[in-house]
C-alpha positions, 0 to 999 in steps of 0.5 A: 607166754611161751617158756623155752625149756629145750635142752638146746637152750639150756645148753647155750645158757650153761655154756654162756655162764661157763664162759663168763666164769672162765673170763672172770677168773682163770687159774693155772699151775705150772712147773718150769725150768729157768727161762722156759716159763713162757712155754707153759703159758698158752699165748691166748691165755697169757693176759687172761690168767688171774691166779697162777702158781709156779714151781721150779726155777725162774730167771729174768726172762720169766720175771718179765713174763710175770710182770706182763701178766700182771699188767706191766712190762719192762719199763715203768710206763709200759702197760699190758692187758694182764689180769694176774692178781694172785701169784704163788711162787712159794715153790720157786727158786730165783736164779741169776741170768735171763733177760732184763725184767725192769728198767728204771730211769735215774736222771738222764740214764736208765738202769736195767735189772736182771737177777744177779744172785740166787735165792734173792727177791731181786730189786724191782721184781714186782715194782708197781704191779698194782693189780696183784692182791696176793703174793706168796714169795719163794720159801728159799728166799734169803733176802728181799732186795731194794724196792722189790715190791714198791708200789704194789698198791693193791697187795693185801697178802704177802708173807715174808719167808722164814729164810729171809735175813734182810729186807732191803730199802723201800722193799714194801714201800707204798703197799697201801693195803698191806695190814700186817707183817710177821718177821722171820726169826733170823731177820737181821736188817730192815732197810731204810723206808722199807715199809714207808707209806704202808698206810694200812699197816697196823700189826707187826710181829715181835722184832727178833733178837737177831735184828741189829739194824732198822733203817731210817723211816722204815715205818714212816707213814704207817698205822702201826699201833705198837712195836714189840722187841724180843727181850734178848735183843742187844740193839732195840727195846720197846717201852709201852709200844714205842721203839728205842735203842737198847739203852733207851737213850734214843727214840727210834720210832713211835707207833703212829697208829697208837691211841695214846695222847702223850709219851711217857719218856724213859729217864735215859732219853737224850735223842728223838730221831728224825721223823720218829713221831711224824704223823702221830695224829693222836698225840696231843701233849708233850712234856720233854724231860730234862735229859733230852738234848736233841729233837731230830729233823721232822721228828713230830711233823704233822703230829696232832700236838696242841701243847708242848712243855720242855724241861730240857736244858741245852735242847737243840731242835732240828729243821721242821721238827714240829712242821705242820702241827696244825693244832699246836697252840702253845710251846713252853721252853722252861729250860735253855734252848741252844738252837732252833733250826729253820722251819721248826714250827713252820705251818703251826698256824694256830701257835699263839704262845711261845715262852722262853724262860732261859737267859740266852737266845737260841741260835735261830734259823729262818722261818722258825714260826709262822704268824699270819692268821693267829697273833703270836706272842713270844714271851721272854725275860724282861732283860732279853726283850730287846735282844730277842726282837733284834735277833728275830728281825735280823734272822727272819725267825718269824714268817709273817707280821702278826707277832710280838715279843713280850716280857714274860713277867708281865701279869697280862700274859694270855693263855694260848687258847685265848690268843689263838681263838682271836680271829681276824674280822676285817682288814683295811688299807691306810685309806680305809678301803676294805681288803679281801686279802693281805696287801703289801704295805701297812694293813689295819686289822680288826680282830674278833675281840674288838681290838685293832692292830696294824701289820706290815705285809711284805 
C-alpha cells in the first residue's frame, strides 16, 4: 500500500481543513457610522458570518442588516440563510432614523418599526432571531423596549446594561434558554410579561431599591427558585423567596422553581394576585389564612396542589384560580366564601371532596367544578343541602354529572383519597349494553368499589 506524503497532497489537505473551519465559524469586527454598516460587510460573507462585533452608531437600516445576518428579514415570516449566532454591540450607540427593520401584523394592518429614540433598544429589534445564542447589548442603552428580544429561543447569554432603567413589556419573553438575569442598580420598571415563558430562567439578582413597578405576569412560566429584594425598597419585599408588595398584603409572584411544598403566608396577607402562583409544580398543600379576601384569576392554575384548607372569611375566588390542578383531591372551606367565579376548579379532575362549612351560599359562576371520572362529594350544613342543590343545578356550577351534595354532619364522610381512588370499571345503557364512552341519556356505571350508580349525560 502506497502512502502519499508529498507536499502537494499535504497542502491540499491543509487547505481543505482551513476552508472547513472558515465555513464552520467566521468572525468579523467592524466600526461604522449610522446607515453604513453594509459597506463594512462583504456581500459574499454576509450570510456566512457567525460571530460579529460592531462599534460606532447604528440605525434602522443597520438593524435590518443584522436581522438578515441572523436569519430573518423585515417581515416576521421572512427567512434568510444568515448564520449569525453571536453579536457584540457593547460599543454601539443606537440612534434614530434609517429604514424600517421590522414589520408586525396587527389584525388586518401591519405596523413598521424604526428607531425613534437614541440609546434605546427599540421594539422588536431582535424579534424571533432564533439562531442567536449570545448578545451583548449596547452599554449606552437606557431602556429595553417592548418585545425587543421576544422569541430569541436559543439565547443563553444576554447581560442587561447597567444604564438600563426600564425593561419593557415582553422584552425577553420566550427566551427559553436564558438561565439567569442580573438587574441594573438603577432599574425602575419591569414591564408586563417581560420574562414570560423563559422556561430555563432560574436565577435572578436582587431587585434594587429603585424598582417601583413590576408588571403583571412578568415572570410567568419561568423556573425562578427565589426572589430577593433590597431592604431599602419602598415598593416590594421578599419573604422566604416569595415576592410581596412592601406591606406584605399582596402576594405578587411565587418562585415556581422553588422546591417548597407549601407557603407560609405573612399575617398581613389579604390578596393573591392573578397568576401569582401558576405552574408552581412543587406546591402540594395550602392553608389559606383568615385575613385573605381575594384569590386572583389563575392564581394557582396548573399548580401541583393536592389539598387546600381555607380559614378565610368572606373569601372571593376568581376565574380559573385553581384551573388545571390535576392532582387536587380535597378543598375545605372552613370560613365563609363570598364568591367562586366560573371555572375556578376547572380541570381538577381528581377533586373528590369539597366542604363548605359556612351558613351562606357563595355567588357561583358556571362550571366551577368538573365531575366526569371522579365522584365529587360536596358537603354542606344539613339545613343548606336543598338550597345548594338548587343553586348548583340552576347555575350549572358542576360540569358533569358525577356529583352529590351531602350533609356535612353525617358520619359517613369519606376522605378525599378514598373517594378519588374509586374509578369507573364499566358503563352500560338502560338496556344493559356495554358503553365504551359516556352516551347521552341515563348511563349505569359500575365502580371499582363494587357500587353501581346512575348518571345523566347531556
